[in-house]
C-alpha positions as CSV (number, residue, x, y, z in Angstrom):
1,M,42.1,37.9,-21.7
2,N,44.2,35.3,-20.0
3,Q,42.3,35.7,-16.7
4,L,39.0,35.3,-18.5
5,L,40.2,32.1,-20.2
6,I,41.4,30.8,-16.8
7,R,38.0,31.5,-15.2
8,V,36.2,29.8,-18.1
9,I,38.4,26.7,-17.8
10,A,37.9,26.6,-14.1
11,G,34.2,26.8,-14.4
12,L,34.1,24.0,-16.9
13,S,36.2,21.8,-14.7
14,L,34.0,22.4,-11.8
15,A,30.9,21.7,-13.8
16,L,32.4,18.4,-15.0
17,A,33.4,17.4,-11.5
18,I,29.9,17.8,-10.1
19,P,27.8,14.7,-10.7
20,T,24.7,15.4,-12.7
21,L,21.3,14.5,-11.2
22,Q,19.8,11.8,-13.3
23,A,16.2,12.5,-14.2
24,E,13.7,9.7,-13.2
25,D,10.5,8.5,-14.7
26,L,7.4,7.4,-12.8
27,N,8.3,3.7,-13.1
28,S,11.6,4.2,-11.3
29,A,9.8,6.4,-8.7
30,W,7.3,3.5,-8.1
31,R,10.1,1.0,-7.6
32,E,11.9,3.2,-5.0
33,A,8.7,4.0,-3.1
34,L,7.7,0.3,-2.9
35,A,11.1,-0.6,-1.7
36,S,11.1,2.0,1.1
37,D,7.5,2.3,2.2
38,P,7.0,1.2,5.9
39,T,3.4,0.2,5.4
40,L,4.3,-2.2,2.7
41,K,7.1,-3.6,4.8
42,A,4.5,-4.2,7.6
43,S,2.3,-6.0,5.0
44,Q,5.1,-8.3,4.1
45,S,5.6,-9.1,7.8
46,H,1.9,-9.9,8.1
47,I,2.3,-12.2,5.1
48,A,5.3,-14.0,6.6
49,A,3.3,-14.4,9.9
50,A,0.3,-15.9,7.9
51,Q,2.7,-18.3,6.1
52,A,4.1,-19.4,9.5
53,E,0.6,-19.9,10.8
54,L,-0.3,-22.1,7.8
55,Q,2.8,-24.2,8.4
56,V,1.7,-24.6,12.0
57,A,-1.8,-25.7,10.8
58,N,-0.3,-28.2,8.4
59,A,2.0,-29.5,11.0
60,G,-1.1,-30.6,13.1
61,R,-1.4,-33.6,10.7
62,M,2.1,-34.8,11.4
63,P,3.0,-37.2,14.2
64,T,4.3,-35.8,17.4
65,V,7.0,-37.3,19.5
66,T,7.4,-36.6,23.2
67,A,10.0,-37.8,25.7
68,S,10.0,-37.6,29.4
69,A,12.1,-38.9,32.3
70,G,11.8,-38.5,36.1
71,I,12.7,-39.8,39.4
72,S,10.4,-40.1,42.4
73,R,11.3,-40.6,46.0
74,F,8.8,-41.9,48.6
75,D,8.8,-41.6,52.4
76,E,8.1,-45.3,52.5
77,A,8.4,-47.6,49.5
78,P,5.0,-49.2,48.6
79,A,4.9,-53.1,48.7
80,F,2.5,-55.9,47.8
81,D,0.6,-57.1,50.9
82,F,-0.9,-60.6,50.6
83,S,-2.3,-60.9,54.1
84,A,-5.8,-60.5,52.8
85,A,-5.4,-63.7,50.9
86,G,-4.2,-65.5,53.9
87,V,-0.5,-65.4,53.0
88,P,1.6,-63.6,55.6
89,A,3.9,-62.1,53.0
90,V,4.9,-58.5,52.0
91,L,6.9,-58.0,48.8
92,P,8.5,-54.7,48.0
93,L,7.4,-53.1,44.7
94,F,10.9,-51.8,44.0
95,G,14.2,-51.6,45.9
96,G,15.0,-48.5,48.0
97,E,12.8,-45.5,48.5
98,S,13.0,-44.0,44.9
99,M,11.9,-45.0,41.4
100,T,13.2,-43.8,38.0
101,M,11.1,-43.9,34.8
102,G,11.6,-42.9,31.1
103,D,9.0,-42.5,28.4
104,V,9.1,-41.9,24.6
105,R,5.7,-41.6,22.9
106,V,4.6,-41.1,19.3
107,S,1.0,-39.8,18.6
108,L,-0.7,-39.5,15.2
109,P,-4.2,-38.1,14.7
110,L,-6.4,-40.4,12.7
111,Y,-9.7,-38.6,12.7
112,T,-10.6,-35.2,14.0
113,G,-14.0,-34.7,12.5
114,G,-12.7,-31.9,10.2
115,Q,-11.0,-29.9,12.9
116,L,-7.6,-30.0,11.4
117,S,-8.7,-29.6,7.8
118,S,-10.9,-26.6,8.7
119,G,-8.0,-25.1,10.6
120,I,-5.7,-25.5,7.5
121,R,-8.3,-23.9,5.3
122,A,-8.7,-21.0,7.8
123,A,-4.9,-20.4,7.7
124,E,-4.9,-20.5,3.9
125,S,-7.6,-17.9,3.8
126,M,-5.8,-15.8,6.2
127,L,-2.7,-15.9,4.0
128,N,-4.8,-15.0,1.0
129,A,-6.3,-12.1,2.9
130,Q,-2.9,-10.8,3.9
131,Q,-1.6,-11.1,0.4
132,R,-4.6,-9.2,-1.0
133,G,-4.0,-6.6,1.6
134,S,-0.5,-6.1,0.5
135,A,-1.7,-5.8,-3.1
136,V,-4.1,-3.0,-2.0
137,S,-1.2,-1.2,-0.3
138,I,0.9,-1.4,-3.5
139,Q,-1.9,0.1,-5.5
140,D,-2.5,2.9,-3.0
141,I,1.2,3.7,-2.8
142,K,1.5,3.8,-6.6
143,L,-1.4,6.2,-6.9
144,A,-0.1,8.4,-4.2
145,V,3.4,8.6,-5.8
146,A,1.8,9.2,-9.2
147,A,-0.1,12.1,-7.7
148,H,3.0,13.6,-6.2
149,Y,5.0,13.1,-9.4
150,I,2.3,14.8,-11.5
151,N,2.0,17.6,-8.9
152,V,5.7,18.3,-9.3
153,L,5.3,18.5,-13.0
154,R,2.3,20.8,-12.5
155,A,4.3,23.1,-10.2
156,Q,7.2,23.2,-12.6
157,T,5.0,24.3,-15.5
158,A,3.2,26.8,-13.2
159,L,6.6,28.3,-12.4
160,E,7.4,28.4,-16.1
161,V,4.2,30.3,-16.8
162,A,5.0,32.7,-14.0
163,D,8.5,33.2,-15.4
164,S,7.1,33.8,-18.8
165,S,4.6,36.3,-17.5
166,V,7.3,38.2,-15.6
167,A,9.5,38.3,-18.7
168,S,6.6,39.6,-20.8
169,L,5.7,42.2,-18.4
170,V,9.4,43.3,-18.0
171,A,9.5,43.9,-21.7
172,H,6.2,45.7,-21.7
173,V,7.3,47.9,-18.8
174,R,10.4,48.8,-20.7
175,D,8.3,49.8,-23.8
176,V,5.9,51.8,-21.6
177,E,8.8,53.6,-19.9
178,D,10.4,54.5,-23.2
179,M,7.0,55.8,-24.5
180,F,6.5,57.7,-21.3
181,K,9.9,59.4,-21.5
182,S,9.2,60.3,-25.1
183,G,5.9,61.9,-23.9
184,S,3.6,59.7,-26.1
185,I,1.7,58.3,-23.1
186,A,0.6,59.4,-19.7
187,R,2.4,58.5,-16.5
188,N,-0.4,56.4,-15.2
189,D,0.2,53.8,-18.0
190,Y,3.7,53.3,-16.7
191,L,2.5,53.0,-13.1
192,A,-0.2,50.5,-14.0
193,A,2.4,48.4,-15.9
194,A,4.8,48.6,-12.9
195,V,2.1,47.5,-10.5
196,S,1.2,44.5,-12.8
197,L,4.9,43.5,-12.9
198,A,5.1,43.6,-9.2
199,D,2.0,41.5,-8.9
200,S,3.4,39.0,-11.4
201,E,6.7,38.7,-9.5
202,Q,4.7,38.0,-6.3
203,L,2.8,35.2,-8.2
204,R,6.2,33.8,-9.3
205,L,7.3,33.7,-5.7
206,Q,4.2,31.8,-4.7
207,A,4.7,29.4,-7.7
208,R,8.3,28.8,-6.6
209,N,7.1,28.1,-3.1
210,R,4.5,25.6,-4.4
211,L,7.2,23.8,-6.4
212,D,9.4,23.5,-3.2
213,L,6.5,22.0,-1.3
214,A,5.6,19.6,-4.2
215,N,9.2,18.5,-4.3
216,A,9.2,17.9,-0.5
217,A,6.0,15.9,-0.7
218,Y,7.4,13.9,-3.6
219,N,10.6,13.1,-1.7
220,R,8.7,12.1,1.4
221,S,6.6,9.6,-0.7
222,L,9.9,8.0,-1.8
223,G,11.4,7.9,1.7
224,R,14.0,10.6,0.8
225,P,15.1,13.7,2.7
226,L,12.6,16.5,2.1
227,D,15.2,18.8,0.6
228,A,16.7,16.2,-1.8
229,P,17.0,17.5,-5.4
230,V,14.3,16.5,-7.8
231,S,14.7,15.9,-11.5
232,L,11.9,14.3,-13.4
233,T,11.7,13.1,-17.0
234,G,7.9,13.6,-17.2
235,E,7.5,10.1,-18.7
236,L,4.3,8.5,-17.5
237,P,3.7,4.8,-18.1
238,G,0.5,3.7,-19.8
239,I,-2.3,1.8,-18.1
240,D,-3.4,-1.9,-18.4
241,P,-4.4,-2.5,-22.0
242,D,-7.4,-4.6,-20.7
243,M,-9.0,-1.4,-19.6
244,N,-11.4,0.0,-22.2
245,I,-11.8,3.6,-21.0
246,E,-14.7,4.1,-23.4
247,S,-17.0,1.7,-21.6
248,L,-18.2,2.5,-18.1
249,D,-20.1,-0.8,-17.8
250,G,-17.0,-2.8,-18.9
251,L,-14.8,-0.9,-16.4
252,T,-17.2,-1.5,-13.6
253,H,-17.4,-5.2,-14.3
254,L,-13.6,-5.4,-14.5
255,A,-13.3,-3.5,-11.2
256,L,-15.7,-5.9,-9.4
257,Q,-13.5,-8.8,-10.6
258,S,-10.1,-7.2,-10.1
259,R,-10.3,-5.2,-6.9
260,D,-8.2,-6.8,-4.2
261,E,-10.3,-5.1,-1.5
262,L,-13.2,-7.4,-2.4
263,A,-11.0,-10.5,-2.5
264,R,-9.5,-9.6,0.8
265,L,-13.0,-9.4,2.5
266,D,-14.0,-12.7,0.8
267,A,-10.9,-14.3,2.3
268,A,-11.5,-12.7,5.7
269,A,-15.1,-14.1,5.7
270,D,-13.7,-17.6,4.8
271,V,-11.3,-17.4,7.8
272,F,-14.2,-17.0,10.2
273,R,-16.3,-19.6,8.4
274,H,-13.5,-22.2,8.6
275,Q,-12.7,-21.3,12.1
276,S,-16.4,-21.9,13.0
277,Q,-16.3,-25.3,11.4
278,S,-13.1,-26.2,13.3
279,V,-14.6,-25.2,16.6
280,R,-17.7,-27.2,15.9
281,A,-15.6,-30.2,14.9
282,S,-13.7,-30.0,18.2
283,T,-16.8,-31.2,20.1
284,G,-16.9,-34.5,18.2
285,P,-15.0,-37.7,18.7
286,Q,-11.2,-37.5,18.1
287,F,-9.3,-40.7,17.3
288,G,-5.5,-41.0,17.5
289,L,-2.8,-43.6,17.1
290,T,-0.3,-43.8,20.0
291,G,2.9,-45.8,20.3
292,G,5.8,-45.6,22.7
293,Y,8.5,-47.0,24.8
294,V,8.6,-47.0,28.6
295,A,11.6,-47.9,30.9
296,L,11.2,-48.4,34.6
297,G,14.1,-48.6,37.0
298,N,12.7,-51.5,39.0
299,E,14.8,-54.6,39.8
300,F,11.8,-56.6,41.2
301,L,9.9,-56.6,37.9
302,N,10.6,-59.4,35.4
303,R,10.6,-56.7,32.7
304,D,11.4,-53.0,33.2
305,E,11.2,-52.0,29.5
306,F,8.0,-52.0,27.4
307,W,6.9,-51.2,23.9
308,M,3.2,-50.3,23.4
309,V,0.8,-49.3,20.6
310,G,-2.9,-48.2,21.0
311,I,-5.8,-46.2,19.7
312,G,-7.1,-43.4,21.8
313,L,-10.5,-41.7,21.8
314,Q,-11.3,-38.3,23.1
315,W,-14.8,-36.8,23.1
316,D,-15.9,-33.7,24.9
317,L,-19.5,-34.6,25.7
318,F,-20.4,-31.4,27.5
319,D,-18.6,-28.1,27.7
320,G,-21.5,-25.8,28.8
321,G,-22.1,-24.8,25.2
322,Q,-18.9,-23.0,24.9
323,A,-17.9,-24.5,21.5
324,R,-21.3,-24.1,20.0
325,K,-21.6,-20.4,21.1
326,K,-18.0,-19.7,19.9
327,A,-18.8,-21.2,16.5
328,R,-22.0,-19.2,16.3
329,A,-20.0,-16.0,17.1
330,L,-17.5,-16.8,14.3
331,T,-20.4,-17.4,11.9
332,F,-21.8,-13.9,12.7
333,K,-18.4,-12.4,12.1
334,A,-18.3,-14.1,8.7
335,Q,-21.8,-12.7,7.9
336,A,-20.7,-9.2,8.9
337,V,-17.7,-9.3,6.6
338,R,-19.9,-10.5,3.7
339,E,-22.2,-7.5,4.3
340,E,-19.2,-5.2,4.3
341,S,-18.2,-6.7,1.0
342,Q,-21.7,-5.8,-0.5
343,Y,-21.3,-2.3,0.7
344,L,-17.8,-2.1,-0.8
345,R,-19.0,-3.3,-4.1
346,S,-21.4,-0.3,-4.4
347,M,-18.6,2.0,-3.3
348,I,-16.3,0.6,-6.0
349,E,-19.0,1.1,-8.6
350,L,-19.3,4.8,-7.5
351,Q,-15.4,5.2,-7.5
352,V,-15.2,3.9,-11.0
353,R,-18.0,6.1,-12.2
354,Q,-16.5,9.2,-10.6
355,A,-13.0,8.5,-12.0
356,W,-14.5,7.8,-15.5
357,L,-16.5,11.1,-15.5
358,R,-13.5,13.0,-14.2
359,L,-11.3,11.6,-17.0
360,N,-13.9,12.5,-19.6
361,E,-14.3,16.0,-18.1
362,T,-10.5,16.7,-18.0
363,T,-10.0,15.4,-21.5
364,K,-12.6,17.7,-22.9
365,R,-11.2,20.6,-20.9
366,K,-7.8,19.9,-22.4
367,Q,-9.2,20.0,-25.9
368,L,-11.0,23.3,-25.2
369,T,-8.1,25.1,-23.6
370,E,-5.4,23.9,-26.1
371,R,-6.8,26.1,-28.8
372,A,-7.3,29.0,-26.3
373,V,-3.6,29.1,-25.5
374,E,-2.8,29.8,-29.1
375,Q,-5.5,32.4,-29.4
376,A,-4.4,34.2,-26.2
377,Q,-0.8,34.3,-27.3
378,E,-1.9,35.8,-30.7
379,N,-4.2,38.2,-28.9
380,L,-1.4,39.5,-26.7
381,R,0.8,40.0,-29.7
382,V,-1.8,42.0,-31.6
383,V,-2.8,44.1,-28.6
384,R,0.9,45.0,-27.9
385,D,1.5,46.0,-31.5
386,R,-1.6,48.2,-31.5
387,Y,-0.5,49.8,-28.3
388,R,2.9,50.5,-29.7
389,N,1.3,52.1,-32.7
390,G,-0.9,54.2,-30.5
391,E,-4.1,52.4,-31.4
392,G,-4.8,50.5,-28.1
393,T,-4.7,51.1,-24.4
394,N,-2.3,49.9,-21.7
395,T,-5.2,48.2,-20.0
396,E,-5.9,46.1,-23.0
397,V,-2.2,44.9,-23.0
398,L,-2.3,44.1,-19.3
399,D,-5.6,42.3,-19.7
400,A,-4.3,40.3,-22.6
401,Q,-1.2,39.4,-20.5
402,V,-3.4,38.0,-17.7
403,L,-5.6,36.2,-20.3
404,R,-2.5,34.5,-21.8
405,S,-1.2,33.4,-18.4
406,K,-4.7,32.2,-17.4
407,S,-5.2,30.2,-20.6
408,R,-1.8,28.5,-20.3
409,S,-2.5,27.6,-16.7
410,N,-6.0,26.3,-17.6
411,F,-4.4,24.1,-20.3
412,D,-1.7,22.8,-18.0
413,N,-4.1,22.1,-15.2
414,A,-6.5,20.3,-17.6
415,D,-3.6,18.2,-19.0
416,F,-2.3,17.1,-15.6
417,D,-5.8,16.6,-14.3
418,A,-6.4,14.2,-17.2
419,K,-3.2,12.3,-16.6
420,L,-4.0,11.9,-12.9
421,A,-7.6,11.0,-13.6
422,L,-6.3,8.2,-15.9
423,Y,-4.3,6.7,-12.9
424,E,-7.3,7.2,-10.6
425,L,-9.5,5.3,-13.0
426,A,-6.9,2.5,-13.2
427,R,-6.8,2.4,-9.4
428,G,-10.5,2.3,-9.2
429,V,-10.6,-0.7,-11.5
430,G,-7.8,-2.4,-9.6
431,R,-5.3,-2.4,-12.5
432,L,-2.8,0.3,-11.5
């Protein structure tokens, strides 16, 4: 007795020492997946790059300051020769054989014909496109994690059904064995029940394997080791309240307004359009304000330091049509993206319709199979009682057992299909 008490106390102490695995809901799974997903990290890097490009484009409007200094050495110092004017005199331009010079210059663009402003708008559109792309990645990740989460729940319930089937058949085999030993039934009843039990145990092994695979896929989606323990609460967050799942037209309209894929394509088209405008503007006149300070190391000049200010003009009058052709190519790219957007709109409408129909189908399946579970359970109870009383056959019991397992599996699958279809509909609308 004392040894038994010691073992019980030791077992309780060990159980308390082992940290319990905290079950997680889908919201916490989403947070972990978004924090670890490499594709989302890549999207964030693209956004950071686009932000830097926008800063570069805005900086084009700011003044630029350049400084230079140098020293030049000549094989023979140049000089002023006045002999052509009848004056026999040669005056050196500077002393020695070398010259030093320093220069600080400030330039400010005054007018670029829209080149700078178009470049800024192109950079803004690129940033918008990258942000929309990141939003698309977030929605895709959330839907994938939701599917893995629900698949784990599905596999768990499938294993529960398999365990229940095995337990029920074990009890039936025990009853059949007792009846066979008493001589009330034939031996083939016992053999048939034993074969059904072996088949049920095989199905349970398969269900356990599917659960292990579902756990591994779920862990991978969260960036965990594949063999990490999984414990789920089964809590599934609701969808956006703005979604009226009863109205297909309303959902389609909302999707065409909300889907980030469409906004990303619109932003990409704007990038090419603004780039085309910037290239066209580069062929026009460009005005800029210039100011600076120049210092010359020359002892023969009356002044060797100068301040200056001026307005400069640059106009590429002919470039062989390069700018015009490049702008046209960018315009065609923008048009191609617009056409892709039209194709995507029709695909989104189809996706919403498919998800909506699937949700309606699975909801009705759930309603139909819910009552069947109760009926199959009652049928099994009645058939087993009749068999024990010698009024039924062993085949009826085994068939009733299969029917009960099938009805429970049908209900569970319909239930999880409906839950997943709801998230697929939310993803199709762009509100996941």
